[in-house]
C-alpha positions in Angstrom: -165.5 24.7 96.7 -168.0 27.4 97.4 -171.5 27.6 95.9 -170.3 30.6 93.7 -167.4 28.5 92.3 -169.8 25.6 91.6 -172.2 27.9 89.9 -169.4 29.4 87.7 -168.1 25.9 86.8 -171.7 25.0 85.8 -171.8 28.1 83.5 -168.5 27.1 81.8 -169.9 23.6 81.3 -173.0 25.1 79.8 -170.9 27.1 77.4 -168.9 24.1 76.4 -172.0 22.0 75.8 -173.5 24.8 73.7 -170.4 25.1 71.5 -170.1 21.3 71.0 -173.8 20.8 70.2 -173.5 21.8 66.6 -170.5 19.5 65.5 -171.7 16.6 67.6 -175.3 17.0 66.2 -173.8 17.1 62.7 -171.9 13.8 63.4 -175.2 12.2 64.6 -177.0 13.4 61.4 -174.1 12.1 59.2 -174.3 8.6 60.9 -178.0 8.5 60.3 -177.6 9.4 56.6 -174.8 6.9 56.2 -176.9 4.1 57.6 -179.6 4.6 55.0 -177.5 5.7 52.0 -176.1 3.2 49.4 -175.0 5.5 46.7 -171.1 5.6 46.8 -170.9 9.3 46.1 -173.5 10.2 48.8 -171.8 7.9 51.2 -168.5 9.7 50.6 -170.2 13.0 51.3 -171.5 11.6 54.6 -168.0 10.5 55.5 -166.6 14.0 54.6 -169.3 15.5 56.9 -168.4 13.1 59.7 -164.7 13.9 59.4 -165.3 17.7 59.3 -167.6 17.6 62.3 -165.3 15.4 64.3 -162.4 17.7 63.6 -164.5 20.8 64.7 -165.5 19.0 67.9 -161.9 18.0 68.7 -160.6 21.5 67.9 -163.1 23.1 70.3 -162.3 20.6 73.0 -158.6 21.3 72.8 -159.3 25.1 73.0 -161.6 24.9 75.9 -159.4 22.4 77.8 -156.7 25.1 77.9 -159.0 28.1 78.1 -161.4 26.8 80.8 -159.9 23.7 82.3 -157.1 22.9 84.6 -154.8 22.1 81.7 -153.1 19.4 83.7 -150.7 18.5 81.0 -149.0 21.8 81.4 -146.9 23.3 84.3 -147.1 26.8 85.7 -145.9 28.1 82.3 -147.2 27.3 78.8 -145.4 27.5 75.5 -147.3 30.1 73.4 -147.1 27.7 70.4 -149.6 25.5 72.3 -151.9 28.5 72.5 -151.6 29.2 68.8 -152.2 25.5 68.0 -155.6 25.6 69.6 -156.5 29.2 68.5 -155.7 28.9 64.8 -158.2 26.1 63.9 -161.0 27.8 65.9 -160.4 31.2 64.2 -159.7 30.2 60.6 -162.0 27.2 60.1 -164.8 29.3 58.7 -162.4 30.7 56.0 -163.7 34.2 56.9 -161.1 35.3 59.5 -157.4 35.7 59.3 -155.2 35.3 62.3 -152.2 37.6 62.8 -149.9 36.3 65.5 -147.3 38.5 67.3 -146.6 36.6 70.5 -142.9 36.0 71.5 -141.7 32.5 71.6 -140.8 32.5 75.3 -142.9 30.6 77.9 -145.9 32.5 79.3 -147.6 32.1 82.7 -150.6 29.7 82.5 -152.8 32.5 83.9 -151.8 34.8 81.1 -152.4 32.2 78.5 -155.9 31.5 79.8 -156.7 35.2 79.7 -155.4 35.4 76.2 -157.5 32.5 75.0 -160.7 33.8 76.6 -160.1 37.3 75.0 -159.5 35.6 71.6 -162.8 33.8 72.0 -164.7 37.0 72.7 -163.0 38.9 69.9 -163.7 36.2 67.4 -167.4 36.1 68.4 -167.5 39.8 67.9 -166.3 39.4 64.3 -169.8 38.4 63.1 -168.8 38.6 59.4 -165.2 37.6 59.7 -162.1 39.8 59.3 -158.7 40.0 60.9 -157.8 39.0 64.4 -154.5 40.2 65.8 -153.1 38.6 68.9 -150.0 40.2 70.5 -148.1 39.9 73.8 -145.1 41.4 75.4 -143.3 40.4 78.6 -142.0 43.0 81.0 -140.0 42.6 84.2 -142.9 41.5 86.4 -145.8 41.7 84.0 -147.3 40.4 80.8 -149.1 42.6 78.4 -151.7 41.2 76.0 -153.5 42.9 73.2 -156.3 41.5 71.0 -157.5 43.5 68.0 -160.4 42.5 65.8 -161.0 44.3 62.5 -163.9 43.5 60.2 -166.9 44.9 58.3 -169.1 44.4 61.4 -168.2 44.2 65.0 -170.8 43.3 67.6 -170.1 42.8 71.3 -173.0 42.5 73.7 -173.1 45.2 76.5 -173.3 42.4 79.1 -170.1 40.8 77.8 -168.4 44.2 77.9 -169.5 44.8 81.4 -168.4 41.3 82.5 -165.0 41.9 80.9 -164.4 45.2 82.7 -165.9 44.1 86.0 -169.0 46.2 85.8 -171.4 43.2 85.8 -172.5 41.9 89.2 -171.3 38.3 89.8 -174.9 37.2 90.3 -175.8 38.2 86.7 -173.1 36.2 85.1 -174.5 33.5 82.7 -173.0 31.1 80.1 -172.9 33.9 77.6 -170.8 36.1 79.8 -168.8 33.4 81.6 -165.7 33.7 79.4 -165.5 37.5 79.9 -166.0 37.2 83.6 -163.3 34.5 83.8 -160.8 36.7 81.9 -161.6 39.6 84.2 -161.3 37.5 87.4 -158.0 35.9 86.4 -156.5 39.3 85.6 -157.8 40.8 88.8 -156.5 37.9 91.0 -153.1 38.4 89.5 -153.0 42.0 90.4 -153.6 43.1 86.8 -156.5 44.5 84.8 -158.4 44.3 81.5 -159.1 47.4 79.4 -161.6 47.6 76.6 -161.5 50.4 74.0 -164.9 51.6 73.1 -165.7 49.4 70.0 -166.9 50.9 66.8 -168.6 49.2 63.8 -165.3 47.8 62.4 -162.7 47.7 65.2 -162.4 46.2 68.7 -159.3 46.4 70.9 -158.9 44.5 74.2 -155.9 44.9 76.4 -154.8 42.9 79.5 -152.1 43.4 82.0 -151.1 40.4 84.1 -148.7 40.7 87.0 -146.4 37.7 86.5 -144.7 38.0 89.9 -148.1 36.8 91.4 -149.0 34.2 88.8 
């Protein structure tokens, strides 16, 4: 493994730690409150907090395992139902975002699924006030097309994330904030495909990916 690959793996680990800090910290706080609380009603609230935080941490781990990790439990192809199972809790847990799913039931190359997950992550983060997240895919003869569309009252995507996604960001400038975008771009490029990003406006964001399945 090269130094560049090690650095990139470290960035993904940093991103994972950042996203898990909140639910794990909430569990720690819940346990501390539970230890000192004797009122039955308050103890139940603490238990509810622990359950909610544990589920949030588990949901994020399942998502990142498939999006960032080797996903050793899967072969070269992944059932898109598995992708939806890890996407839906992450997207809808806040109650502010609705998921629209238009992905055919047939198996997808693992590379394409990883690209899809990372694009979903980026689009969801851009929906700062919630909204609707559309996820679609279509398989051609030797290619897989993916489209992610975010619609909401406020869309915000950092320029560095956009540059990483479209390959305009120098590799030396990639950090934990742009790592998911860079990973999606690199996976698409390695497969002979590409990622396209429509210029986002205040309420809409569209990201498209083309993955050459003959090289996946």
